[in-house]
N, C-alpha and C positions, 0 to 999 in steps of 0.2 A: 963864179956862178956855176961853172961846170962841176966843181967839187960838190956844190949843194945838190945838183942833179944826181950825182953819183950816190950821195948819202941818202937822198930821197928814194932812189931805186932800191937801195940796200935795206934801209930802215923806215920806209914809208909807213909800214903798218903800225909801228910804235908811235909815230907822229900823229896819225889819225886816231889812234886809241887814246892818246893823251888829250887831243883836242876834244874828242867825244866826252871824256871824263870831266875835263875842265868846264866845258860849255854846259854839260848836263847839270853839274853841281851848281854853277853860277845861276843858271835859270831857275833851278830849284830854290836857291836862297833868295833871289829877287822876287820870286812869286810869293814867298813867305813874307818878305819885308813889305811889299806893296799890297798884299791881300788879293790881288787879281792881276791878270795879264793886261798890260797897257802899253802905250807908246814908249814910255821910259825904258821898259824891259827890252823892247826891240832895239832902241838906240844903244843901250849898254851891251847888248849881245853883239852888235856889229863891231863896236869899239873893241870889246874884249876879244873877239875872234882874231882880229889882225894882231893885237898885242900878244895874244897867246900863241899865234902861229909863229911869230918871230922867236919867242922864248923857246918853244918846243922844237923849232927848226935848228936852233943853236945846239940843243941837247943831242941832236943826231950826230954831231961830231964826237960825242962821248957816249957810245952805245951802252957801255956797262953802267954809267951814271944814269942814263935815261931809263934803263930797266929797273934799277934800284929805286929811282924816283917814282916810277910808275907803280911799283909794288907798295911803297910807303903811302903814296897818295891814295891808292885803292883801299888799303886797310883803314886809314884814317877816315876817309870819306864814307866808306861802308859802315864804319862804326857810328859816324855822325848821323847818317840817314836812319839807322836803326834807333838811335837815341831820339831822333825827332819823331819817328813813328810812335814811340812809346810815351814821350813826355812833351811833344810839341815845342821843343826847344833845340836850337843848334848848340854847338860847342862854343861857349863864351868863357870869359875869365871867371864868372860866377860858378860855372860848371866845374872848372878845374879847382877852384877854391874849395868847393864842397868836397870834391874827391880827395883833396889833400887833408881835409879834416875828418875823413871817414875812418872809423876804426875797423879792426878785423871782423868783429861780430856783425857790424852793420853791412860790411862787404858781403859776408856770407848770406845774410838775409836778403840783400839786394839781388844776388845771383839766383837764389831760390825763387824769388818773386818774378824775375824777368824771363827765366828759362821756361817759357810756355809755348803752347801751339802757335799762338799769334807771333811770337818771336821767331820761331823756325820758319813759319810761313813767309814772314817778311824777308828773312835771309834768302829763301829760295827765289822770291820775286826779284830781289835786288841782284842776285846772281844772274838771273835771266837778263835783266836790264843792262848790267855792267859788262857782262862777258859774252853772252850768246848773241845779243843784238849786234854789237860791234864785230863779232866774229863773222857773221854773215855779210855785214856791210863793208868791213875793212879787210878782213883776211881773204875775202873773195877778190882782192885786187890783183891777183896773180897775173891776170890777162891784160892788165892795164899797160899801156905803152906811154911811159912818162915823157918820152921824147916828142910824142905828138903834141903834148900840151906845154912845151917849153915856154912859149910866150905867156901862156896863162899863169904858170907857176912863177915866172919872172915878175909879172905884174903884181901878183899877190905878195911875193916876198919883198919887192921894193916898197909897196904901200905899207906893209907891216913894219918895215924899217922906219918909215916916216912916223907911224903911230908910236913905235917904241921910243923914238927920239922925243916925240911930243910928251911921252909919259915921264920923261926925265925933268920936265919943268916943275918947279917947286909946288905950284898950285894944282898940278894934276897928278903928281907922283903918288900921293896917298890913295887916290881913287883907282888909278890903274893897277897898282900893286895889290889892291884888295881883290882883283880878279884872280889872283893866285890862291886857291883854297888852302894850300899848305902853309903859306905865309899868314893867312888869316887865323888859322888854327894855332900856329906857333906863337903869333902875337897874343892871342887869348891866353895861352899857357904861360907866356912870359909875364903878362900882366898879373896873372894869378900868383906866380912865384914872387913877384915884387910885393904884392899885397900880403902874401904869407910872411915875407921877411919883415915888413912893417908891423904886422900883427905880433911877431915874435918879440919885437922891441916895445910893444904897446904897454906892457906891465911897467917897464922902466920909465916910459914916458908918463904914465899915469901917476907914478910915485913922485914925479918931479913937480906936479901941479900943486900949487898952494891953495889950500881950502880955506875960504873966508866965510864966516857965519855972521850975519847981521842981526839975526834974532832967532832964538831957539826955544819955543814954548813946550815942545815935546809933549803934545797933547795926549798921545797914546803911550801906554806903558809897553805894549807889544804891537809891533807891526809885522804882519805876515804878508809876504809877496810871493804868490804862487805862479810860476811860469809854466803853462801847459805846452804841449807839443802837438802840432798839426791838428788842432781842434777847430772844426768849422761850426759856426753857429747855425748853419743851414741844416745840420743834421742833429740838432739838439731839441729835445721835447720842450724845454723851457722857452725856446724861441719859436715854437709853433710847429715843430716837425711831428710827423705821424709816429715816429719812433719813441717809445716810452723808455727813455734812457737817462732821465735826470730826476728821479723821484725825490732824492734828498734835497736838491736845490729848489725844486718846486715847493716842497713843504716849508723851507726857510723863507722863501719869497712870500708865501701866505702869511707867515708870522711877522712880516714886515721888518725883518732884520737883514734881508738880502735884497740888494738892488741890482737890476739887470739893465744894461745899456745896450740898446738895439742897433745902433748904427756906428759901430767901432770897427776900424780896419788896422791891420799892422802896416808898418812903413815899408816892409819888404816881405818876400816869400822865402827868404833864406835866413836860417837861425844866426849865422855868422854875421849878418848885417842887422837884422831886426832887433836882437837883444842888446847889442851895444848902443843902438839908437834909443832903446827904452831906458837904459841904465845910465846914460850920460846926457849932457845937454846938446848932443849932436842932433841936427835935423837937416832936412834937404836945403833949407835956406842958408845954412852955415857952410862956409868953404873948408873950415878946419876938419881934419880927420877926427873920428870918434875918440881916439886915444889922446887927443890934444884938448879934450873938453872935460871939465870936472865931472866926477861920477857920483851916483847916489850913495854907494856904500861908504866911500871916504867921507862924504858929507855927514852921514849918519854917525860914523865913528867920531868925527869932530864934535857933533852935537851931543855926544854922551851916551849913544846906544852901543850895546855889544852886538856886533853883526855876525851872522851865521850863513854860510853857503852850503846847502844840503842838496846833493844832486844825484840823479839817476842817469846821468849822461857822462860822456867821456871827459876826464880831467885833462886830456891832451889837446882838446879843442881849445881854440883861443878864448872863447867865452868862459868855459870852466876854469882854465888856467889863470886868467887875469882876475876875474871877479872873486874867485875863491881865495886867491892870494891877497887881495885887498881886504878881505873879511877878517874879523877877529879869529874865527874858527871855521873849519870846513870839514865836510864829510862827503865821500863818494861811495856809492853802492858797489862800484867795480872793485873797490879795495877789499871787499868781503870775499875771500877766496873760496869759501864754502857755499857761496850763493850762486847757483847756476841760472835760476830763472830771473832774478833781479826785478821783481814787480815793485811798483811804486809804494806799496803799503809799508815797505821797509823804512821809508822816510818818516812815517808816522812814529815808529819806535824811537827814532833819533830825536824827533820833536819832543817826545816825552822827557827825554834826558835834559833837553834845554829848558823845559818848563820848570825844572827844579832850580835853575839859576836865578838869583835875585837880580834886581836892577832892570833897567829898560833894555828891551831886546828888539832887534830887527832880524827876522828869519826869512831867508830866500830859499824857497823850494823850487828846484828845476826838475820837472817830471819827465818821464819817458813818454807818458801820455798815449798818443795815438800814432807814434812813429811807426812807419812801415817796417816790418811785417805786423799788421794789426793784431793778429791772433796770438802773437808772442807777448803782448802787453798786459794780458790779464790771465788769471788762473782759469782752467777749463770750466770750473763751476760757475763762472760768470758769462759763459757762452750762451746767453738766453735767446738772443736773436739768431735765427737760422734763415736759410733760403726762403722757407715758407713764410717768414715774417715780412718779407719785402714784396710789396705789390708791384704790378706793372708787367710789361712784356719784355723786360731786359733778359739777357742771357743769364744762365745759372751762375756762371763765373763772376759776373758783375754783381749779382745778388749776394753771392758769397762774400765778396769784398765789402759790400755795404753792411752786411750783417756783422762781420767781424769788426768793422770800423765802429759801428754803433755799440757793440759790446765793449770796445776799448773806451768809448766815451762814458758808458755807464759805470765802468770801473773807476774812471777819473772822478765821476760824481761821488762815488763812495769814498775815495781817497780824500777828496777835498772836504767832504762833510766830516770825515774823521779828524782831519787837521783842525777844523774849526771847533769841533766838539771838545778837543783837548784844551783849547785856549779861551772858550767863550765866556768863562766866568771872570776873565780878567778885563781890564780897561784896554781893549784891543780892537784893531780893525784888520781886515783881510782883503787884499786885492787878488783876484784871479783873472788872468788873461793869457791867451796863447801866443807863442812866438810868431806864428803865422797860421794860416788855415790849410785846407787840403781840398783840392778839386776832386769831386767824386761823381763824374759822369753827369753833372747837372745839365749841360747843354751840348756836350761833344763827348767823344769816346776817349776821355783823358782822365787819369787818376794820378794824383801827386801834386807837387808844388815846384816843378822845375823852374829854375831861375828866369830865363828870358822868354819862355813860352807862356807868359802870364795870362791870368784872367781874374776877374773880380772874386771868384770863388777861392782863390789861393790866399786872399788877405782878409776875408770877411770872418772875423774871429769873435768869440764870446768875450765879454768883460763883465765880471761881477764885482760887487763891493759888499762885504759883510761888516756891519757895525754891531759890536756887542751891546747888550743892554746898558752896561756901565758907561760905554763910550757915548751912546746916544743920549743918555741922561745928562752928561756933561756938555754935549754939543747938539742940542735939540734942533738948531737951525739947519743942520746938515741933511736931516731927513727930507725936508721940503725941497732943498736944492737937488738932492738925488732924484726925487720924483720928477722935478722939472727937466732934468737932463736925460731922462729915459730915452728919448728919440733924437737927442742932439748928435750931430756928426762929430766924430773925433778920430784922431789917428795916434797911435801909441808912441810915436817919437816924442810926444809931449807929456808922457805919463810921469816923468820925473818932476815936472812942475806941479802936477796934481798931488803926488805923494808928499812933496815938501809943503804944499799949501795946506793939506788936511792935518799935517803934524804941527803946523805953525812955525816952520823953519824957513828963514829967508836967507838967500845968498845973493851976490851981485848978479848971478845969471838967471835967477827966478823971475818969471814974467807972469803976472796975473792973467793976462789975455790968453795964455796957453794952459792955465789951470782949469781943468774941466769943471771943478766944483767951486770956482770963484764966481762972484757976482759980475765980475768984469770979463768973463770968458768970452772969447771971440769965436762964434760958431761958423763964421764965414771964411775961415782960413782954408785955402785950397789943399786938398789931400792928394799928393802926387805919388804915383806908384809907377816905377819904370819910366819916369819922365813924362807921364800922361796924367791928366786930372781924373781921379777916380769917379767923380760925380758926372762929369760931362763926357768922358770917353768910355771907361770900363763898364759903368752901369748901363750905358746905351749899347755898347758893343756886345755885351752879354746880358741882355735884358731878361728879366723874369716876368712871368705872367702876372698881370695886375699892376705892373709899374708903368 
């Protein structure tokens, strides 16, 4: 015990700095988890204090290690706090998974967006909190006489030993070790690495799956499946927004060729999860990983369609790499070395080339859409909305983001209309839906779609279905069904059932109850997002006026 006193006298400052850092981070995290300060937070704080006192006291015997540990912990937790202030999400496995799949261009755009006055202000406030406050509280202990409090420190250390031993029990180990922020962050990173490794094997796993077709009517000669990026229905004119950004789709709706579905959500707010859920039979009720479930592209190949993956996103991401490899043919805008801007209209030109191909075709367009930075997603000539276009008392910077976001949606409206225009004379149908949505300051000061800091606004997506005159003539009953489904609740992890159903293709995994356009469709299925029911939790937690 005398040795501990000696170390406490020599390195007491680093001990109390680490305790300050650990306890501050934990209380911050628990406040986020519980939504408010309550009795459970106090109980956790007491338990974690004694557990952390023991761990940090042991570190005193290794001064160099304790200083290195304090430095690493400070950097990581400083970064996590800044990330939370910007995106309302802590570091989780999903955070690191997205970072691993981010390309150089996206990284540059991210840095340009985040380096703002707000970012540097938060850095300054965190600096005050993390360093200056403990400096005056802890570094001012020069006059403390630790010998006077020997019995006090002995009691605390002995009690902390008991708590630490209790933490080794199997039932309590996981909870107590979650009190160490560094372990929590490292665990999230490790889980992301493991997920990344599994994703890298996903193509091989998909190719092993035997595709069985029970019936293939192949009702459409051409299927077009357009996947948007970060499009929110809450900012679309066609869904009632004040922003006039969908003139083409509004016109097609009036012509009764385009059907708008008003209550559709994505299964996740991350592309790496939501698109595999769309294009395979994976859903939250299934325990299997998405790459262990049959996929839509392989089924269409087996049914006799030529499949095409045309993308304005990175081919190094899991989604692009796997589904492009499963397709008959693929094209990525990033392969065009002379193309610096990379706007989505380049995909239209590629679509024209495919139009010349005979036979049945299934074309998957993956747009850049409204990916942040929004202003880089459309030519300058499409910047029709400006700060002056946005009503309300918001700050100019917020209005600027909303205007740029609206412009990107208007440009997507043009691209989508152009794609339809090229194929509308055929016996064809076209689905459009976004991978996820984008929160844009609807109810809090948040912009984006960060993984675990979720809200309803991150999954409320648009979904359109265009039926060509030729296809409508051959399938007249579909028009009435589409009208009936206008307000039906739906989640996109079941879209594979709808696509197969409308084409008249059946496999052992197809379920009519999950087919949005089937007479047997079940509208009462729970829509789960981040483990919570969208209708009973997210819609209430982030309620809109009039609901």
